[in-house]
N, C-alpha and C positions, 0 to 999 in steps of 0.2 A: 905477450912476448911472441907467440906463434905467428900472429899477424905481421908484426914488425919484421921478424926474421924472414918470413916468406916474401914479403914485399921488397925487402932490401936485396934479397937474392934475385928477384924477378927484374928489378930495375937494371941490373948489370947484364942481363941475358938478352940475346937476340930473340926475335919473335918466334922462331921455330922452337927454341928451347922453352920459352914461356908457354907456348901451346902444349908442348909435351908435358911440362910440369903441371899445368892446370888439368890436363887430361888424366894424369896419374892421381891428382888430388880428388877429382870428381869421381873416379873409379873407386877410390878408397871410401869416399863418402857414400856412394851408392851401394856398396857392398858391406856396409856397417863395419868397416875397418878403422874408422875414426872413433877415438875414445869419446865417451859421453861428454866429458868435461871440455873437449875440444870442438864439439859440433858448432857451437855458436861462433867461435873464432873462425872456423872453416867457412861458414856461411858469410862471415864478414869479408874474408878474402874473395869469395865469389862476387860479392857486391862491388868490391873495388875493381875487379877485373871487367866489370860491365863497361868501364870507361877505357879499357885498353885501346890504344890507337890502331892496333892491327886487327884486321878482320879475321885472320887465321886464328888468333888467340881467342877472340870472342866466339868464333865458330866451335872451337874445341870445348869451351865452356858450355855452349848450348848443347852440343852433341853429348857431352858428359852428363848433363842434368836432365836431358829429355826423357830418360827412362827411370828417373828417380821418383819414388812415390812420396818423398817427404821434402823435396826441395821447396823452399818458401815461395809462395805464389807471387810475391813481389819480384823475385828473381825471374820467374817464368814470364810475367807480364813484360818486364824490361826486355828480355830476350825476344819475345814474340813481336815486339814493336821495333826491333832493330831492322837493319836491311835484310832482304830476303835470304841471302846466303847464311846469315846468322840465325834467322828465325826458322829456317826450314826444318831442322830436327824437332823443334818444339811443336810445330803444326803437324808434323808427320807422326810423332810418337808420344808426346808428353801426356801422361795420365793426369796431370794437374789442371788441365783445361776442362772447364765445365761444358755440358752440352749446349748451353746458351752461348758460350764464347765460341765454340766450334761452329754452331749454326750461323752466328753473325759473321764470322770470318769467311765461311763457305759461300755465303750469299751476297756479301757486300764487299769482300776483299778482292784481291787480284785473282785472275784465272789460275795462276801457278799455285797460290795458297789453297784455293778451293780444290784443286786437283790432288794436292797432298792430303788434305783432309778426307776426301772421298776414297783414298786408297788405304786409310787406316784400318787396322784389324778390329772387328767386332764393334762397329760404329753403333751408337745409340740410335734408336728408332726416330727420335726427334730430328737428329742431324740427317739421317737418311732421307726422311720425307722432305726436309727443306731443300736438299740438293736435287732430289728428283723433281720437285715442283718449281724451284726457282734458280737452281744452279746453272752455271754456264755449260756449254757443250763439252768442254774438256773434262770438267768435274763429273758430269753425268756419265761420260764414257768410262772414266776411272771407276765410278761406282758400279757400273755394269760388269766390269772385269774383276771387282773385288769379291773373291771367293769366300770370304769370311761372313758375308751377309746374304740373305735371301730376300729379294724384292717380291712383294705380293703382286697379284695380277692388276690390282687397282693402280698402284704406282707405275707399273710397267705400261699400263694404258695411258697414263698421263705423260710419261716420257715419249711414248710413240706419237702422241698428239703433238708434242712440242718439237720433236726432232725427226719426224718421218723423212725429212729431206736431207738429213745428214747420213751419208753412206756408212761411215764408221759406226755410228750409233745404231743404224739399222741392223748391221751385221751382229753387233753385240746383243741387241735385243732378241734376235732370232735364236741365239744360244741359250736364252732363258726358258727353262721348261714351264714356268708358270704363265707365260704370255698367252693372252686370250686369242681366239680365232679372229675377233674383230681387229685387234691390233696387228695380227699377222697380215690380214688383208690390207689394212691401212699402209703397212710397210711395203707390201707387194705393189700396191697402187702407186706409191711414191717412186719405187724403183722403175716401174713401167713408164711413168711420166718422165723420169730422167732418160730412159732409153729413147723415148719418142723425140727428145730434144737433140739427139745426136745429129751432127751436121755432115756426117760422112754418108755417101751413097744416096739412094733415092729416098726422099723424105716420106713419100706416101707409103713406100714399102716398109720403111723403118717403123712408121706409125702402126701399120698393120701387124708387124711382128710383135711390137710392144703390147698391142691390144690382145693378141693371141696369147702372149706369155702371161698376161694378167688373168685371162680366163682360165688358163691351165692352173695357175697358182690358186685361184679362187676355188676351183673344184677340189684341188688337192687339200687345201686347208679344211674344206668341208668333211673330208674323209676322217679327219682327226676330231671332229665334233661329236659329243654325245647327242643322243636323240633330243634331250631336253634343251641343249644349246643350239640346235640347228635352226629353230625358229628365230632365236635372237640373232643369229648370224644372218639369216635371210632378211630379217628386218633391217639390219645394217646395210646389206647389199641394196635393198630397195631405197633406203635413204640416200645412198651414194649414186643412185640412178645407174647401176651397173647390171641390173637384171635385163640383159639384152637377148635378142633371139640367138646370137652366137653362143652366149653362155648357157642358155637353156638347151641348145642342141648339143653342146659339149657334155653337159651333165647327163643327157640321155645316152650319148654314144659311149661314154666311159663306164656306164652301168651304175651311175649314182642316182638311182630312182628317187631315193629319199630327198636328195637335194632338189631335183627337178620339181617334185610334188610340193615341197615346202616353199620354194621360190614362186611357183605358179600360184599357190594359195595366197602368198603374201602380195604378189603383184595384182591379184584379182580381188583381194579382200574377201576371200572365200574360206570357209572352214576347211582345215586340212583333211579331215576325214571324208568330206564331200568330194574333194579333188581326188583323193585316193580311190574312192568308190567309182567315180567317173572313169578314171584310168583303168582300173582293174576290170570293169565291165564293158570297156570300149564303147561308151555311150557317146556317139558321134555328135548328135545335135547339142547335147549339154557341153561337150568339149569345145565345139565351135563358138558357143556363147561365151565360154571362158576366154577363148583366144581373142574374141572381140573386146571383152572387158579388159584384157591385158594390153590392148592396143598393139597387138602383133601385126606387122605389115602383111598385107594381102598376099604378097609374093612368097611369104614364108609358110602360109597355111598348108599347102600340099605336103610339105616336109613334116610338119607337126601332126597332120592327120595320118600320115604314114607311120609315124612313131606310135600313135594311138593304136593303129591296127596291129602293130607288132609288139605291143607293150608286154604281153604275157607269153609271147612266142619265142623271143630271143633271149636266151640266158647268157650268151657270150657277147661282149661288146662288139667284136668284129662282125658277128652275125647281124647285129642291129644296124651297123654302118652300111653293110652291104644291102640290107633290106631297104634302107632309106634311099640309097643311091638308085636301086632298081625301081623303087616306087616313083621317083621324080624324073626318071629317064624319059625324055620325049615330052615332058610337060612344057608348055609354052610360058605359063605364068609361074615362074619359080625364081627364088632369090639365088642368083648366080654366086654371090659371095658365100652363102651357106653351103651350096654344093661344093664350092672350093674348100670350105672348111671340112666337110666330110672327107674329102680326099686327103687333107693333111692329117686328120685324126686317124684315118685308116693307116697312113704311113707311120704315125707314132705308135699305134697299136702293134703293127708288124715289127717295128724295131724293138719294142718292149718284149714281145714274145721271143725274139731272137736273142735277147740278153739274159734269158733264164740261166741259172747257175749250171744246169746240166748241158748247156749249149755253149759255154764259154771256154771250150777246150783250147782254142787258139790263144786266148788271153792267158790262160794258165801256163801254156807252154812257153 
């Protein structure tokens, strides 16, 4: 009788009233206000409303059942296979969908559906891994912004490999505390490549700025590495062919001796302790042999030899920069680009010193 009465009422009502009525009925069903003897009849009404001609009514049914833990799965399947407007609440919130169903929808369905799933609270690990490995860009970005889950460094590395060229995903990845140094560098390299492609201004100048920015980021990322991770990071830099004279010079001048020694050891296939011993003891002939093994340009050698001479003498980065500039002054065979880099690093160090908290009185005022 309940089914007949409800449906007789519904036939005579406009769609807005039908939608309101089905919303009230699903709320009662969801909150256990429907008597046990009426549950089957209520579910029969829901089944009949699956064929309502108005999207608004079917949407109300979907929204009402999306958070029900006992809604028949047959109803959920029908609603999830309706048009997107109707299916949206089911994909976004329904607890009746299995991990396998969510995984399939997130990796083979539309981008909109995949993004809804990626934003769900407390996603199962199987679904998270599937989206990270095979999901579309929109879904992956939603996953990275989902604060109810924590992505491990392994999955973050996979995402970084897949979407390093996507600016929005790059930014979202950099907000992840678990991201590895290698992935951070991969993202920095992609951002620098994007910068180098800019068509405004002088192309050569823009490329130089992009290269400089990548070197700065490379050194900064190294400062966040544990000693155990630094060799892994240096190996990555070697694989990417970015251990350049300019990067080596920057690591020296900003005081990151550990990075310089580790990169130098990696580039020359030399034991790190041997490189450290050569640097600490200023063994010039052994150092020259390493420079040759690293294929450093001849024009860069005066600068690196000056670094060796001052390795244990300069505690302050600015002192090292000034010592290197003084050492190569008047040299005929010296890399002009590296000398220019020293000037830029000196300017950076000066600005950084000027920005110390006790000197920001004007900004505070």
